[in-house]
N, C-alpha and C positions, 0 to 999 in steps of 0.2 A: 447504653444500647450496644449490643454485640456487633462487632465489625464482620462484614462478609469476607469470606476467604477468596482471594483471587483465583480464577479458574485454573491458571497454570500451576497452582500449588495443590489443587485438589487431588486426592488419591484416586487413581483410575485403575481398576482391576482388568485382567485379561477379558476381552469380549467373548472369547471362546469359552472361558470358564463361566461367565455370566449366562451365555446361551445354554450351556449344559444345566446350570442351576434352574433356569426357567423351564426347560424341557422336563426335568425331573419333578419340579413342583406341579406342572400341568398334568403329567401322566401319573404321578404318584408311585413311580417305579423306575429304578435305575436301569433295569433291563429294557423296558419299553422306551425309555429315553435314548438308550444306546441304539436301539433299532431305528428310531426316528432320525437320529443324527448320523446313522450309518457308520458307527464306531463301536468299539468293544465296550462291554459293561465296566471292565477294569479301567478303561480310559475315562469314562464318565465319573467313576468313583474318585479317580485321581484328580480330575478337574474340580469336583465339589470340595474335596479335601484341600486342594490348593487355594480355592476361593475362601474357605472358612479360615484357613491359616492366615491369609492376607488380611481378612477382616478382624481376626481375633475373636470371632463369635461362631457359635453353632447355629447353622441355618436349618438343619434337619435333626429330628430325633429318630433313631433307628430302633426297629423292633422286629419280631418275627413276622409281623403283618406287612412290613415294608418300611417306607420312610414317610414322615409327616413334618410339615413346616413347624418350626418353633415360632414363638410370638415375634421375635426379631426377624426370622426368615420371612414371615408373612408380610411384615412391614417393608422389608427390603424388596420383596417380589413386586409389591405394588409400585414402588418407586422406579425400579430398574426396568420393569416391563414397558412402562411408558417411554422411558429414555431410549430403550433399544428400538422401539417402534419408530420413534422420531429419527434415529440414525438410519433405520431401514428405508423410511420414506425419502429422506434426503439423498441417500445413496441411489435409490431407484430413479429419482428425478434427474440426478446428474448423469446416470448411465443412459437414460432415454431422452435427454435433452438434445434435440437436433438443431437448436439455434446457436449454440455456443461452440460448436466444433465442426471440423471438416469430416466428411466421409473420405477416408484415405484409402485409395485403391492403387495397387501395383499391378501392372499387366505385362504380358508378353507383348513385344512391340507391334507386331502385325495386327493382333486382335485389337489392341488399344487404338491404333491409327485407323484401321479399315472398318472395324465394326462399332467400337464404342464411341469414338470421337464424333462420327456423323449423327449420333443419336443424343449426345449430351445436352444439346439445346432443348430437345423435347423434354428431357428430364428436368431441366431448369424451369421450363414453363410450367411443368406439373408440380414441382416442389421448389419454389423460388427461395424458401428459407433455408434449404439444405445446401451447404457448400461442398464442393468436391475437390479433392486434391488427387490428381492422377499422375503417376510416374510410370515409365515404361523402360524395361531392360530385361535381359536374360540373367541378371544376377540373382543368386539365391538370397532371399530375404529372410529375416527373422522378425516375426510379428511384433514382439515386445520391444526389441531393440530399435526397429525401424518405424514403430508406431503405425502399423498397417492394419486396416480392418479386413480387407479382402484382397487376396492375391489371385489374379487370373493367370493360370499357368498353361503352358503348351508342353505336351509330352505324354508319357505313360503315367497313369494314375498309380502312385506309389507312396502315399502319405497316410498310413494307417492310423496315426494318432490325431489327424485333423479331419474336419468335416469337408467332404468333397462333393460338389455338385457338378456332374459332367454334362456337357451339352450333347444332347442326343440328335440323331438324324444328320450328322455331318458326313459328307461324302467327298471323295476325290475324283475329279474328272478333268479331261483336257478342255482348255479354253484358248481362244485367240481373238484377234480383232477381225471385224468384217472385211477390212481392206486386205489383210493377210490371206484370209480364206478365199477371197475372190481370185487372188493370184495363185493360190495353192489349194484347189478343190480337193476335199477329202471325203471318201465314201465309206471306207472301211478302216478298222483299227490298223491293219498292216500298212496302210498308206502313210502312217506317221513316220515310217522308217525313212521316207524321202523328204521329210520336213526339217525345219530348224527347231529343234527341241530345246527349251529353256529349263534348266535344272535349278530346283530350290534345295539347298543343303539342309534346311531345318525341318522339312516336312517328315512326318512319320512314315508316309508311303511315298516312295519316289518312282521315277520312270521304270526302273528295273523291276520293282515290285508289281507295278500296275501292268506292264507289258507281259510279265510272266503269268500274272493272274488271268490275262486274256489269251494265254498260250501263243504269244507271238514268237516266232522262230527267227533266227538270224539276226538277233539284236546285238550289234557290236559297233557302237557309234559314239564318237566324241560329241559332247554338247557344245553348241555354239556359244552359249552364255551360261554361267553358273553364278548364282547369288546366294547369300547366306540369310536373306530375309524374304519372306513371302511378299511383302509389299513392294520390294524391288522387282521380283519376278512378274508380279501383276502389272506394274508400271511398264515394264519392258514389253509385255504382251499387248498392252494398250497402244504402245507406240508402233505396233506392227512388226516387231522383231522376231516373232516366232510363236510357238505353241507352248503353253505351260500346263503342268499338272498341278491343280490347286484345289483348295477346299471351297465347297459351295458357300460355306459360312463367310469366308474372307472375300470371296469374289462377288458376293451378292450385290454390293453397292455398284460395282462396275457393270454388272449385268443390267441393273435397273436403269442406269444412265446410258445403256447401249454402247459402252466402251468395249465390252467383251461379249462374247456369246459362246455357248457350248459348241465344240467342234462337230459333234455328231447329234443327229436328231434323236436317235434311240438312247436308252439309258445304258451307258457303259461305265457308270460310276462304281467306286469301290468304297465300302463303309469304313469310317475311321472315328475313333473317340479321342480327339486330340486336344480339346480345350476344356478347362476345368476351373470352377470357382472354388478356391481353397481358403479356409479360415479356421481359427480355433473354435471349438464348440461354444465357448463362452461368448464369442462375438455375435453369434446368431441371435442372442437375446437383446442386442442393441436395437433401439427403434430405428435408427438411421440405416442399419443393415437390413432390417426387415422391409423397410420402404424400398430400398434399392432392389432387393430380390423380387418383390412384387412387381416392380416396374420392369426389370430385365426379363422376367418370365413372360410378361405380356409382349414385350418387343420380340423375343425369340419366337413365341407362338405365332405372331403375325407374319414372321418370315419362314415358318415351316419347321422350326426347331423347338425343343423343350428341354427343361432340366428336371 
């Protein structure tokens, strides 16, 4: 009885060459196969020749009418087509398995702390089987090196090779605590010049931009406090330390809990596009990423934003 050959000693050709072979066999044309594979016809011819050289057998007979499978080629096609389909199915299951892996998110600190964190328990209740790993920093990450699925970035959108989903309807406006406003009533934008203004270093729109946009003259004042994180500025305003210029996206939770309120009744906000979900195009195909974006879109819509 012949002995079976251990798997580790079996000859395995290039999967790319096998894929080219299957495509040519299915289409009956090297040119059509090249078009379907989005490569050149010469590349497909080279892959077929390389596979035939590896096997030591002719898989196709060539004629003026095109290419036809030889008897050996037809038998080989039957065997490898099933094997490649099994590999594809196994790969698809691993890619879309949400049970055996974390959804790894990196976020700008203030968005992660002020917007995402208060909502994560709702996500867990909706998708208990999907685990999340969240890290926050302003460090520049590399998706493959750092094993990150989604990066939530703050700043100007300038990543042309990546997929970018920008949060829409974000606006900048002054906020303060009710206690501070009771002591310092404000009726017009110019009244801010007599207030304690808190400065956030990291915002795309600062007090200088906003006051100039509202054509406020005579602006020449040192800030009482300057912070390099929005969550610190928001916390200072909640403590009654002054007036902040902040994003309605980041201040939303503080407004809902009545820790902050807009300084003015009328709309004096300035539009900004400061927060973005960034990821490699391939990551969008992952089931866990699609689940997250469906959920986050609903959360944003409920708060008056969208992506």
